[in-house]
C-alpha positions in Angstrom: 12.1 31.8 19.2 10.5 29.8 16.6 12.5 26.9 15.1 13.4 26.3 12.0 11.5 23.5 10.2 13.7 20.1 10.7 14.5 17.5 7.7 11.6 16.1 8.4 9.9 18.8 6.9 11.0 18.0 3.1 11.6 19.9 -0.5 8.6 19.0 -2.2 8.7 17.9 -5.6 6.9 15.9 -7.8 4.8 12.5 -7.3 1.6 13.9 -6.0 1.7 17.9 -6.9 -1.0 17.3 -9.3 -3.2 15.6 -6.5 -2.9 18.7 -3.7 -2.9 21.5 -5.6 -5.9 23.7 -6.9 -6.1 23.9 -10.6 -6.7 26.5 -12.5 -8.4 26.1 -16.0 -5.4 26.5 -18.1 -2.7 25.0 -15.8 -3.2 21.6 -13.9 0.1 22.1 -12.1 1.2 24.1 -9.1 4.8 25.6 -9.0 5.1 23.7 -5.6 8.8 25.5 -3.6 10.5 23.8 -1.2 9.0 24.6 2.4 12.1 24.2 4.8 12.9 27.7 4.9 9.7 28.1 6.7 8.9 27.7 10.2 6.3 25.7 11.6 4.2 28.1 12.5 3.8 29.5 9.2 3.8 26.2 7.4 0.6 25.0 9.2 -1.4 28.1 9.2 -2.1 28.3 5.5 -4.2 25.4 3.7 -2.0 25.6 0.9 1.8 24.8 2.7 0.3 22.5 4.7 -1.3 20.6 1.9 2.2 21.0 0.6 3.1 18.8 3.6 0.8 16.6 3.4 1.4 15.7 -0.1 5.0 15.4 1.2 3.6 12.7 3.2 1.8 10.8 0.7 5.0 10.6 -1.9 6.8 9.5 0.9 4.7 6.3 1.3 5.6 6.2 -2.2 9.1 5.8 -2.4 8.9 3.4 0.2 6.2 0.9 -1.1 8.5 1.2 -4.3 10.7 -1.2 -2.4 8.1 -3.2 -0.4 6.0 -4.1 -4.2 8.9 -6.1 -5.5 10.5 -7.5 -2.6 7.0 -9.3 -1.5 6.9 -11.2 -4.2 10.0 -11.6 -4.8 10.1 -13.6 -1.4 7.2 -15.7 -2.5 8.2 -17.4 -6.4 5.9 -15.1 -7.8 9.3 -13.0 -9.6 12.5 -14.5 -9.8 15.8 -12.9 -9.3 19.1 -14.6 -10.0 20.3 -14.0 -6.5 17.0 -14.0 -4.2 18.3 -12.7 -0.6 14.2 -12.4 0.1 13.4 -15.7 -1.0 16.3 -17.6 0.8 16.3 -15.2 4.0 19.8 -14.1 3.0 19.6 -10.0 4.1 21.1 -9.0 7.1 20.9 -5.4 9.6 22.6 -3.6 7.2 20.8 -4.3 4.1 19.7 -1.1 2.2 16.5 -1.8 0.9 15.6 -3.0 4.6 16.9 0.3 6.0 15.0 2.4 2.9 11.6 0.6 3.8 12.3 1.2 7.4 13.5 5.3 7.2 11.1 6.0 4.5 7.8 4.9 6.6 9.2 6.4 9.6 9.8 10.0 7.6 5.8 9.6 6.6 5.0 8.9 10.4 6.7 11.9 11.3 5.3 14.2 8.7 1.7 12.7 9.7 3.0 13.4 13.2 3.5 17.1 12.6 0.1 17.5 11.4 -2.3 15.7 13.4 -0.3 17.4 16.7 0.1 20.7 15.6 -2.1 21.9 12.6 -4.8 22.4 15.5 -2.6 25.0 17.2 -1.6 27.2 14.6 -4.1 26.6 11.3 -6.2 29.9 10.1 -8.2 28.1 7.8 -11.6 26.3 7.7 -12.3 24.0 10.7 -13.4 21.4 8.4 -10.7 21.8 6.0 -8.3 21.2 9.2 -10.2 18.0 10.1 -9.7 16.4 7.0 -6.0 17.1 6.8 -5.7 15.8 10.0 -7.8 12.4 9.0 -5.5 11.8 6.0 -2.8 12.2 8.6 -3.5 9.5 10.8 -4.2 7.4 7.4 -0.6 8.0 6.0 0.5 7.1 9.8 -2.0 4.0 10.0 -0.7 3.0 6.7 3.1 2.9 8.0 2.8 1.4 11.4 0.9 -1.2 9.6 3.6 -1.6 7.3 6.5 -1.5 9.6 4.6 -4.0 12.3 4.4 -7.0 10.0 7.7 -6.3 8.0 9.8 -6.0 11.6 7.8 -7.0 14.3 8.6 -10.5 16.1 6.1 -13.4 15.8 4.4 -10.0 14.0 0.7 -11.8 13.6 0.9 -14.4 16.1 2.1 -13.1 19.5 0.6 -9.8 20.9 3.0 -9.0 23.5 6.9 -10.0 21.2 8.7 -6.9 20.4 7.0 -4.5 17.7 8.3 -1.2 16.2 8.9 1.7 18.0 5.5 4.1 18.3 6.0 7.2 18.2 2.9 9.9 17.9 4.8 12.7 18.3 7.1 14.5 15.8 10.5 13.8 16.5 13.0 16.3 17.3 16.2 15.1 16.8 18.1 17.7 19.0 16.4 16.2 21.8 17.6 12.5 22.9 15.5 11.6 25.3 12.6 11.1 22.5 14.5 8.2 21.5 12.4 4.8 22.4 12.5 1.4 22.5 10.5 -1.1 20.7 6.7 -1.5 21.6 4.6 -4.6 21.7 3.0 -6.0 18.4 -0.6 -5.4 19.8 0.0 -1.8 20.8 1.1 -0.9 17.3 -2.0 -3.2 16.0 -4.2 -1.0 18.1 -3.1 2.2 17.1 -3.4 1.4 13.5 -7.1 0.5 13.8 -7.7 3.3 16.2 -5.5 5.9 13.7 -8.3 4.8 10.8 -11.7 4.6 12.8 -10.8 8.0 13.8 -9.7 9.3 10.4 -12.5 7.4 8.1 -15.5 10.0 9.7 -13.5 13.2 8.9 -12.2 11.8 5.0 -14.3 13.3 2.2 -16.4 10.9 -0.1 -15.0 12.7 -3.3 -13.6 15.9 -4.8 -16.5 17.6 -6.7 -14.6 20.9 -6.5 -11.9 19.8 -8.5 -11.9 19.9 -12.3 -13.8 16.7 -13.8 -11.1 14.5 -15.1 -9.0 15.5 -11.8 -11.3 15.3 -9.6 -11.4 11.6 -10.4 -7.4 10.9 -9.9 -7.9 12.9 -6.5 -10.6 10.3 -5.6 -8.1 7.5 -6.4 -4.9 8.9 -4.7 -5.8 10.7 -1.7 -7.5 9.1 1.5 -10.9 9.5 1.0 -13.7 7.4 2.9 -13.8 4.7 0.8 -9.5 4.7 0.5 -9.9 4.7 4.5 -12.1 1.5 4.6 -10.7 -0.8 2.1 -7.5 -0.6 4.1 -9.4 -1.0 7.5 -10.7 -4.2 5.7 -7.0 -5.7 4.8 -6.3 -4.6 8.5 -8.9 -6.6 9.8 -7.9 -9.6 7.4 -4.9 -9.4 9.2 -5.9 -9.2 12.7 -9.1 -12.0 12.5 -11.8 -9.4 12.9 -14.0 -10.7 10.4 -17.0 -8.7 11.0 -14.5 -5.7 10.6 -13.6 -6.7 7.0 -17.0 -7.2 6.0 -18.6 -4.3 7.4 -16.1 -2.0 5.6 -15.6 -4.2 2.5 -19.7 -3.8 1.9 -19.3 -0.1 2.9 -16.6 0.6 -0.1 -18.6 -2.0 -2.8 -21.9 0.4 -1.6 -20.0 3.2 -3.2 -20.6 4.1 -6.7 -17.3 5.6 -7.6 -15.8 1.9 -7.8 -16.9 -0.6 -10.1 -15.4 -4.0 -11.0 -13.4 -4.3 -14.6 -15.1 -6.6 -16.5 -11.5 -7.9 -17.4 -8.3 -7.7 -15.2 -6.3 -6.5 -18.6 -8.3 -3.5 -18.4 -7.2 -2.4 -15.0 -3.2 -2.1 -16.4 -3.3 0.0 -19.7 -0.9 -1.0 -22.1 1.3 2.1 -21.5 4.3 1.0 -24.0 4.5 4.5 -25.7 4.8 6.0 -22.3 8.2 7.4 -22.3 7.8 10.8 -20.9 6.0 12.3 -17.3 3.1 14.4 -17.8 0.9 10.8 -19.4 -2.0 11.9 -17.4 -3.2 8.3 -17.8 -6.6 7.6 -15.8 -7.2 5.5 -13.2 -10.1 2.2 -14.3 -12.9 2.5 -11.6 -11.9 -0.8 -9.8 -8.7 1.1 -8.4 -9.8 2.3 -5.4 -6.2 4.0 -4.3 -2.8 4.1 -6.3 -0.1 6.5 -7.0 -0.4 8.8 -10.0 3.1 8.9 -11.5 2.0 9.2 -15.1 0.4 12.6 -13.6 3.7 14.0 -12.5 5.8 16.6 -13.8 8.9 15.4 -12.2 11.1 11.8 -13.3 9.8 10.0 -10.5 9.3 6.1 -12.0 8.5 3.1 -10.0 11.3 0.9 -11.6 9.1 -2.5 -11.1 11.0 -4.6 -13.6 9.6 -7.8 -12.4 10.8 -11.1 -14.0 8.1 -13.6 -13.6 8.9 -17.2 -12.4 7.7 -19.0 -15.1 7.2 -21.9 -12.6 4.5 -19.4 -11.1 3.3 -18.7 -14.6 2.3 -22.2 -15.1 -0.3 -22.6 -12.1 -2.6 -20.5 -13.9 -5.4 -22.3 -15.5 -5.1 -22.6 -19.3 -6.9 -19.7 -21.0 -6.7 -18.0 -18.0 -5.8 -14.6 -19.2 -3.8 -13.6 -15.9 -1.2 -16.1 -17.3 -1.9 -16.5 -20.6 -1.8 -12.3 -21.8 -0.9 -10.7 -19.2 2.5 -12.6 -18.8 4.6 -11.3 -21.6 8.0 -11.7 -23.1 10.7 -9.2 -21.5 12.4 -6.8 -23.6 15.4 -6.6 -20.7 16.6 -9.4 -20.0 15.8 -10.6 -23.6 14.3 -14.2 -23.4 12.4 -13.8 -20.1 8.8 -13.3 -19.1 7.4 -10.3 -17.3 4.0 -8.6 -16.2 2.2 -6.6 -19.0 0.9 -4.3 -15.0 4.0 -2.5 -15.8 4.2 -1.6 -19.5 5.8 1.7 -19.4 9.6 1.5 -20.6 10.8 4.7 -18.2 8.2 3.3 -15.4 5.7 5.9 -15.5 2.9 3.8 -15.3 0.1 4.2 -12.4 0.2 2.0 -9.4 -2.5 0.4 -7.8 -2.4 0.4 -4.6 -6.0 -1.3 -3.6 -8.2 -2.3 -6.4 -12.0 -3.5 -5.6 -10.9 -6.9 -6.6 -8.7 -7.6 -3.3 -11.7 -5.6 -1.3 -14.2 -8.4 -2.6 -11.7 -11.1 -1.9 -11.1 -9.7 1.8 -14.9 -10.3 2.3 -15.0 -13.7 0.5 -12.1 -14.9 2.7 -13.7 -13.4 5.6 -16.9 -15.0 5.6 -15.4 -18.4 4.8 -13.1 -18.4 7.6 -16.5 -17.3 9.7 -19.0 -19.3 8.1 -17.5 -21.8 6.4 -18.7 -22.7 2.7 -21.1 -20.0 2.1 -22.9 -18.8 -1.3 -21.7 -15.1 -0.7 -18.1 -16.3 -1.0 -18.6 -18.7 -3.7 -20.4 -15.9 -5.6 -17.0 -13.3 -5.3 -14.9 -16.0 -6.0 -16.6 -16.7 -9.5 -16.8 -13.4 -9.9 -13.2 -12.6 -9.8 -12.0 -15.8 -11.4 -15.0 -15.7 -14.4 -13.4 -12.3 -15.5 -10.1 -13.9 -16.4 -11.3 -15.6 -19.3 -13.0 -14.7 -22.8 -16.5 -15.6 -22.8 -15.9 -18.7 -24.8 -13.2 -20.3 -22.3 -14.8 -19.6 -19.0 -14.9 -22.7 -16.9 -17.6 -24.0 -14.7 -19.0 -22.0 -12.2 -18.2 -22.9 -8.6 -21.3 -24.1 -6.2 -21.2 -24.9 -2.7 -20.9 -28.4 -3.4 -17.2 -27.7 -5.0 -16.1 -27.4 -1.4 -16.0 -29.8 1.1 -14.7 -27.8 3.9 -14.2 -24.4 5.2 -10.5 -25.0 4.5 -10.8 -25.8 0.8 -12.7 -22.5 0.2 -10.3 -20.8 2.0 -7.0 -22.3 0.4 -9.2 -21.2 -2.9 -9.6 -18.1 -2.4 -5.9 -17.6 -1.2 -5.2 -19.0 -4.8 -7.2 -16.8 -6.3 -5.4 -14.1 -4.3 -2.2 -15.0 -5.6 -3.0 -15.3 -9.2 -5.1 -12.1 -9.1 -2.5 -9.7 -7.1 0.7 -11.0 -8.6 2.7 -8.5 -8.8 1.0 -5.9 -6.8 3.1 -6.7 -3.3 0.5 -8.6 -1.7 1.7 -12.5 -1.5 4.3 -12.4 1.0 1.8 -11.1 3.6 -1.2 -13.0 2.4 0.9 -15.9 3.6 2.3 -15.1 6.5 -1.1 -13.5 8.3 -2.8 -16.9 7.1 0.0 -19.0 9.0 1.7 -20.8 5.7 5.1 -20.7 5.0 6.4 -17.7 2.8 8.2 -20.1 0.4 9.3 -23.7 1.1 12.9 -22.4 2.1 13.4 -19.1 3.4 14.0 -19.8 7.3 10.6 -19.0 9.9 13.3 -17.0 12.1 13.9 -14.8 9.0 10.4 -14.0 8.3 10.6 -10.7 10.0 13.3 -8.1 8.7 15.9 -7.0 10.3 16.3 -3.9 12.0 18.7 -1.7 10.6 22.0 -2.0 12.5 22.5 2.1 12.2 19.2 2.5 13.6 20.4 0.5 16.7 23.7 2.2 16.4 22.5 6.0 16.8 20.1 4.7 19.8 23.0 3.0 21.7 21.2 0.1 21.6 17.9 1.4 22.9 16.6 0.0 19.7 16.9 -3.9 19.9 17.8 -6.5 17.4 15.2 -9.2 16.3 16.5 -12.8 17.3 18.9 -14.6 15.2 20.1 -11.4 13.7 
């Protein structure tokens, strides 16, 4: 007897609808109906329904990351909260945000596992496309496990054998209690992330030439193409201190003509202050390697990134640096505060930038500095990112090799550039964590790892164990 699709096959409605559809000349939207009435075999045998399921994975990833983005910069003092429990470490096992991040990333992983393991059994369409869908699913799984491992793993980046997160590589059947598994050592989780990405990249597409001209570019920057996989792998390798791997993958992305560093950082983030409805169809800047195309959705799926910039952080920018001068703007809610111009739609329909070429360049610069010490390539990259943040009449003096007395000074300056350049993009907490720096001056070391959600521990009858000191 065929089984009905379980809850991990979610009704598809929203964000990525237009990214996955084959678009007609007269209508860029596709009427997507819920797929939970199909059995697994029916769902996976057809290209369209399989692609809708895959799109559900991308949508769920956005839902999960929408909480990570704000929390990451609120943890380090870039963004401000009146009661900032992420900064203080005052979250517990009942924290709703910690639960949301956990459950939504595992939702992504479960969708990916369905495709990876079961598509070859049921698919009745082109084998090359099957491989592409499986590769995209592996990207989704790798992204999810990387995020979970760094957030919830004990001593995640310093102790290979400490408790990480449950590593599930098969779809979870809620009716089978024997499938409940304990936490896996950190190293095994990170090894799987790298394995998934390295296996995925050869089968990922380079572009989408079959799509309409305008929409092809949106798909290029919101689906897992080769350069997206390589850019993310360069980030992963930076976390894992595989600096040769960082440089190799960064170079491949930097050699892809589809991606171009914008003349100024402001050009990457359009002024969306008049964007109050869905389907605004805002194009991505060519600097964006990977992002969430919220402005293209026909459904109301806002990001809700209502940042308040911490004045102390804003004051760290060099005088005349547009990232602190003109890209930090007065907030309308609440009045009298500062916010970022990276998200200006009053109804939160901005596209979200997840990986930019500037990050990939800084990945390479940092990896080379950590590996080779003070070197010309790292200094040149630092200059390229820093100099573009100033008008032509206000550019500071170029850095040279003699500007840095040691490897440590150059690495520290690159990390500062990342903090300025990627502010309000959900990176700073993790940059500090992977670099062995304090997340902030007051967060206790035993509160760097998030608590495992209590509801998850309870439902497993203790098979899933809590992090120490929670």
